[in-house]
C-alpha positions, 0 to 999 in steps of 0.5 A: 699457508695453512688456509691455502693448503686447506683449499687445495682440491689435491689434498685432504689437509690436516694440521697439528701444533706443538709449542716449545720453550722452557721455564724453571724456577731459579733464584740466584744469590747475588749479595752486593752485586757478587754472584754467590750461586743459587739459592733455590731451583725447582722445575716441573720435569719434561714440560718445555713443550706442549702438544697444543692441537692436532690433527684437525681440519678446522682451519679457523680453530687452528689459526685461533690457537696459533694467535692465542700463543703467549711468549714467556718472560725472560727470567728463568726461561730458554728454548728447548729444541729437543722438547719440541721435537719429542712432542712431534714424535708423539704426534707421529706415533699416534697421539692427539691433542684437543677435542674432535681431533684425529691421530696421524694417517698412515697414508698421508704425506707427513710434513714437519715444519720446525719454526724458531727465532733463536738457537737452542739453549735449554735441554732436558737434564738426563737420567742417572745410571744406577752407579750414580753417574749418567752418560750423555744419553742423548748422544747414544742414537746420534753419535757413532764411532768409526766402527759403527757402534754406539759410543757413550760419553762415559762422563760423570753426572754433570751438575754444573750449569751456567747462568747468563745474567746481570747487566741493565739495572741489576747490580750484578755485572752482565756475564756468564756465571757457573753454579751447581744445583740439585738437578733432577731428570727432566729439569730444564738445563742450560743458560737460557741465553745464546747458544748451548751445544749440549742443547743442540746435540740433544735435539739432534738425538731426539730427531733420530726418533722422527723417522716416520715422516716424509719431510722435515723443514726448518724455518728461521725468522728474524735476525739470522744471527739469533739462529745461526746454528739452526742449519746444524740441526739436520746437517752432517757435522763432526763436532759432537762428542769425540774424535771418532765422530763420523759425518752423520745426519740425524735424519734418513736421506729418504726424508726430504729436508730443506732449510728456509729463512725469513731473515728480516732485520730488527726494526723492519717495518710491518710492510717489509716483514709481510713482503718477506713472509709472503715471498718465502711462504710461496716457496715453502708451499711448493715443498710442503704440498707438491703434486708428486707425479710418477708418470705423465703421458701427453698424447695427440692424434692429428686430424685429417686437416693437418700434417706435420711440417717437417721431414721425419727422417731429418732429425735436425728439422724434426728437433726444431719443429717437434719440441718438449719444453718447460716454461715459467708462466704467470698466473694467467698461464702466459709465458715468462721464460723457457727453462733451459735445463730444468733438471738442474733448477732448484725445486724441480724435485726428481725430474730427470728429463723427458724420458722414462726408466727401462731395465734400470736405465733412464732413457731420455727419449723426448717427443715421439711422432708415429707417422702411421697413426699420425700421433704425437706423444711424450712420456715421462716416468720417474720414481717421483717428481714435482715442479714448483708452482708456476711452471708448465710442460709444453709439447709443441709441433709445427703443422700445415694444412693438408690437401684434404683441408683445402678440398673441404674448404673449396667444396663448402665454398662452392656448395653455398656460393649462391645460397645466402640465407642458408649459408647465414643460418648454418655458419651463424655469420662465420666462414662457411668454408670451415664447415666440418665434422671432425670432433676435436675431442676424440681420444679413442685412437680411432677417427670417429666423425660427428654426425653433423658438420658445424663451423669450428671455433678454436678454444682460448690459449691455442695459438702462439699469439695468446700463449707466447705473445708472438707478434704481429697479431694478424700473423700469430692470432690464428686459433683462439676464438677464430674460425678454422679446421680442428687440427687435432682429432683429440688430445689428452694429458694422463698422469699418475699423482699422489695426493697422499703418501700412498693415494694414487690418482690418475686424471685423464684430461682432454686438451683444448681444441686448436684450429688451423686456417687455410689461405685459398687461391683466388681467380678473377675474371673480367669479361667484356665484348667487342664487335657488337652493334649497340648496347642492347646486343651487349646486354643480351650477350651478358645475360647469356654469359656463364662460366664453368670452373673445372679442376685437374683431377689429382694424378690425372691430366683430366679435368672435372667440373667444380661449379657453374657461374651464371645469372640472367639478371643484369641489374643484380650482383652476388657477393660472397665473402670477397667473391663477387659475380657481377655484371656491370652495365655501361651506365653503372660503372661508377659503382662503389669500388672500395667494397670490392677491393679492386686492384688499381690495374682493374680500376684503370680497366673499368675506366677504359671500359666506361669511356668506351661505353662497354658493358662488362662482367666481373667474376672473382672465384675464391676458395680454390686450392693453391698449387692445383690447376684449373680451367675456366671455360666460357659457356652458353646460357643455362637453357642450353640455347645460343642467344638470337639478336636481330634474327641472327644466332650468336655463337660463343667462342670457348676460351680456357685458362689454366690457373695455379702454381706450386706453393712449396712447403710453406703452410701459408699459400699466396692467393693466386690472382688471374684475369682473363680479358678476351 
């Protein structure tokens, strides 16, 4: 975990290390397997813990130091929680240990992780008062009476101790034996085995001095029975000292506190231990170094190519199609499950919902749509909040293409209908219909188009197939690496985070650019002739046949010209996407029908024409706007002259067809297919 934290770009991490234990030189008098007290006792005062290293950024040195720790033997040793906490307090107050180390930074997030495999069974022997007695001085800061005043134990100096010895190869039976000895202040005091309540009480008292940190976490490792009282170190408890003891915790409630455990049984294989460690390590990592956030703002301005697919005045419809959600995701950012109530989930520290504080009230506003500016926004503002690793906030909105998007597509389509080379160069093999100048990364709040138009391609992770694995792919894989119109003018995520305790950072990151596709309508025309004398006349007629496509002007009953379709090369064909302009000669009717995806009814039509030895023309016009009305008029040749056959001038009868029908509110329009057979 130390290595992980050191590599995090969000933190400038430094580390310190304290070891704790406890040892004393003691010799027992056990003649003939009987306990007769202590022969001798000596100790170095206040040496049950050590500031080994800190603070340092050198991860290799830190790991090397940890690996170099050796365990003390069993004889005369114990575990002194209070001693370890006392040295942590010294680090808190500016002490250092080792070469090239630094004292604690006041602007840093300061976290203490207290790791043990056993309950405490040593404490430091207290000092005597001038009268020869000593109170349980270590209770003074932790214990209060009901009136809130410091309560002393007023117990005479305790010099009776216990030894948990014997058994095994010793002649002395295993047991707990009391003895008296000449203890000096700072000597290790206690049985050195099992659990000593005095040792825990002293540790709780020392913990009150660790009052300038941001978090204190305990971690028990190994069989849980060996550290069954660890949670009592920080917990509220009435069990110490006297009947008037209140339910009090040594640490301030402002200090984050959590108890962790890697409870592997004795004899567990190394693989099992490693698995348990890795699982809990990831959880601890989220507590130790969260990205603490006080403000978050998601902003998105829709482009002119899309509009929301809901009625803003219909709250139920809006809630369904404009949503703020929290999702659990995998390492690749793909969803695992939606978190229904993140406020109640463990690890979602300080998260109150999708809202912010206003006049001392938290307003759970949720996502907001501004119809005037076509913007979507989500604001979160709390004192501090953080998520565990592997969760994302997502703002989702349902949109549909605008009429303007269809008009752009139609114009591009018609402009390059018969410009094969130019179209290939500009579109680079893409769909020329999506030629556009919307920037997609403009977060200024004003619509500023690019100076040139290009065919747009959606960024990865921008469609429901990729993000939510919705199937079938052909329905939901609509944006990631697909041609289309940018649906956003621009979008960003702005948040205020703290890499250190008081070190604000306000990244403003632009979102990836999704695209939307349209499904244009199609008009198909098949033209053949009757009443001609021979094939030469038919071919002459085809050479001079052209069509004019017109569309109804929105808000008017009048029509305007969109495109003229004509050609005087009977043997040639022009195909563009699925749109083809082809004249079919009677002896050439057996063409590759698959390449044009002709409907079965059209195949039958061509078969009949072939049997009748007629020449025909097939015209398929794509890129049209669903719901818009069109006219297709037959016209004379481009030269403006009617054809002359055998000295007779032929006049064309103008014929018109109106195509198009309302497609409703659905963002996916069904292609219209119209056939004209005069």
